[in-house]
N, C-alpha and C positions, 0 to 999 in steps of 0.2 A: 616339393611334391612333383613326382614325374607324371607323364601323361596318363599312364595306366591307372595310377592311384586316383588321379583327378576324375577320370571317367567313371571308375568304379564307385567312388564316393557319391556320385550323383544318384546312384540307385540304392544307397543305404536306407533311405526313407521308405523304400518299397521292398521290404524283406520277402523272401520266397521260402516259406516254411516247408514246402514239399522238397525242394532241392536241398535245403538245410538238413532235412531228415535223411536224405540219401547220403550226404557227406558224413553225417554222424554214424549211420549204419555201416559205412565203409570203415570208419575208424574203429568201431566196436568189434568188427569182424577181423581186425588186424590186416586188412587188405592195403595194397599200396594207395596212397592218397594222391593219385595222379589223374583225377577226373579233368575233363576239359574245363578251362577257366570260365568263370561266369560270363564275361563279355563275349567269348566265343560261343558259349552255350546259347546266349540270346541271339547271336548271329545265325546259329544253326536253325533255330526256330523261324527266324525271319526268312532265311534262304529257302527252307522247305515250303513255307507258306507262300512266298512270292513266286516261286517257281511252279506252283501248282502240282507238285509231286504227289502221287498217290501210292507209289511203291518205293519204299526206302530200304536200302541194305546198309547195315552197320557192321563193320569188322572190328571187333573189340568192344565188349559190353561193360566190363568191370562191374560196378555196382548199380548201373542204370541211370547215372546222371545224364549222360549224353543221349541215352535212349528216350528219356522224358523230354529233353529239349527237342529232339527230332519229332517225337509223337505230337508235341504241342502244335507243330506246324501243319500236321496232316488234317485232311478233311475227315468227316465221320467214317467214311468208307475206306480210308487209307489203311495201309498195312506196313508194318516194320518187321523185317527179318534181321535178326541179330546173331552174329557168329561169335562164339566165345570158347576159348580153349579149355577153361577150367569150369567144371560142373558146379562148384560152390559159388563161383562168381556169377554164373548164369542164374543160379537159384536165387541169389540175393537180388540181382537185377530184375528178375521176373516178379519177385515179391514187391519191389519198389515201384515197378510199372503198374502193378495191380493196385497198390496203395494210391497211386496218382490218378487212377481211373482209366489206364490205357491197357489193361491186361488183355482185353479182347482184340487189341490191334497188333500185338507182338507175338512173334514165334522165335524161340531160341533154338539154335542148333549148336550142340556142344562138340568140340573136337578141333582138329586141324582145319584152319580156315580154307587153305588151298584145296583140300578134299571137298569141302562143302561147296566151294565156288564151282568146281567141276560138276558136282551133283546138280547144282542149280542150273548150270548150262544144259545138262542132259535133260532136265525137266522142262526146258524151254522158258525158264523164268527170265524176265527183263525188269529193269528198274529205272526210276526217274531221278534217284538221288542216292549217292554213296557217301558214307562217312568212314574214313579209314583212321583208326587210332589203336593199332595193335603192335605186334613185334616189328621193329623198324627194319630188320634185315629183309623182310619180304615185301616192303613197300613197292618196289618196281613191279613185282608180280601182281600185287593187288591192283595196281594201276592198269596193268594189261587186262586183268579180268573185268575191271570196271568199264573199260572201253568196250570190251566184248559184250558185256551184259547190259550196257547202257542203251536206253532208248535215245533217239535223236533229241538233242537239247538237254540231255541228262546232266546233272551237276555232280561233280566229284570234289569232295573236300578231304584233305589230309592234315592231321594235326602233328605238332612237334617237329616241324620241318627244319628247325634250327638246332634241335637237340642240345639245349642249354649252351649254345654257342660253339659246340664242338665242330659244327659244319664249317665254320669260318677258320678253324685252326688247321693249317695245312699239315702240321706234324701229326695230326690225329688221323690214322688210317685203318681203324678197326672196321670189320665187315659191316657192322650196322651203320656206321657213319658213311662208308663208301656207298652203301645201298641208298641211304637217304639223299646223298649228293646226286646219285643217278636219278632218283625219283624227282628231285627238284629240277634237274636239267631237262628231264622228259616233259614235266609240266610246262616248263618255259618254252620248249622248242617244238613239241609235237604238233604238226600241222593240223591234226584232227581236233585240237583243243584250243579254246579261247580261255586264257588263264591270268591269274595274279597270285603273288605270294605276299601275304601280309606279315610284317616283321614284329608285330606286337606280341606280348606274352612269349610263347616259345615257337612262334611261327605257324601260319596256317596257309595252306595252298588251296585255292579255289579254281576249278576249271569247269568249263561247259563243253560238252561234246558237240561239235559243229553239225 
């Protein structure tokens, strides 16, 4: 048994019917089964709660699994803005957030994330926490926007930073892999950030804006 399986089996005795329902709904709708892993979902809840975040921005909603994990860490007056390219994904995510009791906390914006990020900046919106889990080719731009829209001390989290191991394969030079390498290097070296990249599952970057 590897470390990931060991740690996950510790939680088997504590099932999560809400998140299990979300995974089932994603499967039934024929959507990609690429939600954040359970261990990282719990970490998202923990990070939102311990950081004291009240305004959270999610880039990539899928079926609402990560949205529920984020919302669980928010206070009663907290808000989640979720950007999702596909209207059917956003509709299912919204349905699942309502099922979980967080419908009043979340606002979905459908379409290209970069356009919505510019709109949020024009609206003067700022955030305490960012979760990036969308198209990998735009990760460096998403990081730039998170730093721009982040309040001092804001947390930035990016999923899939290892891209199933392709990041470590020097012969792989696709645009999405090149973009993720740039994102990882920025997370590690940008003087405005205090950061760590966790290698478990498919990699998770966590940074705090100084």
